Residue, then its C-alpha position, 0 to 999 in steps of 0.5 A: x861925035x864930039x862927046x865921045x872924043x871927050x869920054x875917051x879923054x876922060x872928061x865927063x860929060x857933066x862939065x859940058x853945058x852946051x845951047x841948041x845949034x844954030x844954023x850957019x849956011x850949009x853947016x851947024x855950029x854948036x857952043x859948047x862951054x867946059x865948067x870949072x870949078x864949082x859955083x857959089x850955090x852949088x858949093x853951098x848945097x854940098x856944104x849943107x849936105x855934109x853938115x846934115x849927112x855926115x858925120x860929127x867932126x867934118x868941117x867943110x870950106x868953100x876956098x874959091x872954086x874948090x870945097x875943102x872937106x877936112x876930119x881927122x878920121x880917114x873913115x869919115x872921110x871916107x863916108x862923105x866920099x860916099x854921102x856925096x857920090x850918091x847925090x847928083x848935084x849936076x857937076x862933076x865931082x873929084x876927090x884928090x889930096x885924100x889922105 
């Protein structure tokens, strides 16, 4: 039921991390954490994927909990988006400020 509410609000289920439910009397408790941003190891893996499979002239920078990808051509950026959507990094990717 909780997952249905998250999907209805437009939040990806990949952003949720939960433990095993614990019993507290007659009720069961489930601790759910929402992941915000990209972890350092995931950001390094994504930037490495961009360097190896992406076209030349594309740069990826890790800025805190975000990954910024810059390039001169719009077609190159669209290709990077396709490459990243094909692979599953275990987290929801959001593409913003596309120019």
